[in-house]
C-alpha positions in Angstrom: 58.0 44.7 29.2 60.3 41.6 29.4 60.2 38.6 27.2 58.8 36.6 29.9 55.6 38.5 29.5 55.2 38.3 25.8 51.9 36.6 24.9 53.4 33.8 22.7 55.8 33.0 25.5 53.2 32.9 28.1 51.0 30.8 25.8 53.6 28.4 25.4 53.6 27.8 29.2 51.5 24.9 30.8 48.7 26.1 33.2 50.5 25.3 36.5 53.4 27.5 35.3 50.8 30.4 34.5 49.3 30.1 37.8 52.4 30.2 39.7 53.2 33.4 37.6 50.0 35.2 38.2 50.3 34.3 42.1 53.8 35.6 42.3 52.4 38.7 40.9 49.7 38.7 43.7 46.7 37.7 41.3 44.2 35.1 42.5 43.5 32.5 39.9 40.3 30.5 40.2 40.5 26.7 40.0 38.5 26.7 36.9 40.2 29.6 35.2 41.2 28.9 31.4 44.6 29.1 30.4 43.8 32.1 28.0 42.2 33.9 31.1 45.2 33.5 33.3 47.6 34.7 30.4 45.2 37.9 30.2 45.4 38.2 34.0 49.3 38.2 34.1 49.4 40.8 31.0 47.0 42.9 33.1 48.9 42.5 36.3 52.1 43.7 34.7 50.5 46.4 32.3 51.2 44.7 29.1 47.8 44.6 27.8 47.4 48.4 26.9 45.3 48.9 30.2 47.7 51.5 31.4 47.7 53.6 28.4 43.9 53.4 28.2 43.8 54.6 31.8 46.2 57.4 31.0 44.2 58.5 28.1 41.0 58.3 30.2 42.7 60.5 32.8 43.7 63.0 30.2 40.1 63.1 28.9 38.4 63.5 32.2 37.7 67.2 32.9 39.8 69.1 35.3 38.1 70.8 38.5 38.1 73.9 36.8 36.2 72.4 33.9 34.0 70.6 36.1 32.6 73.9 37.8 31.6 76.1 34.9 29.9 78.5 37.5 33.4 79.5 38.9 34.6 80.3 35.3 31.4 82.4 34.8 31.9 84.0 38.2 35.6 84.8 37.3 34.7 86.3 34.0 32.2 88.5 35.6 34.7 89.8 38.1 37.1 90.8 35.2 34.6 93.1 33.7 
């Protein structure tokens, strides 16, 4: 993460600057969006809010196709007998 996307740096910018940053990242900012919401939007857009690690953890916790089909494991064990 670059220093430009540090929360304290973003909070120090005015709303117009935040809107420009968010839009340059491909995000749409509502006309009535609060400054704090725009900061959060920017951080999510660059993956600096911890969203990416949570997503990776969720993917790691998701059952694999082998775990999702317990019938297959039972059939494989029976075939080994």
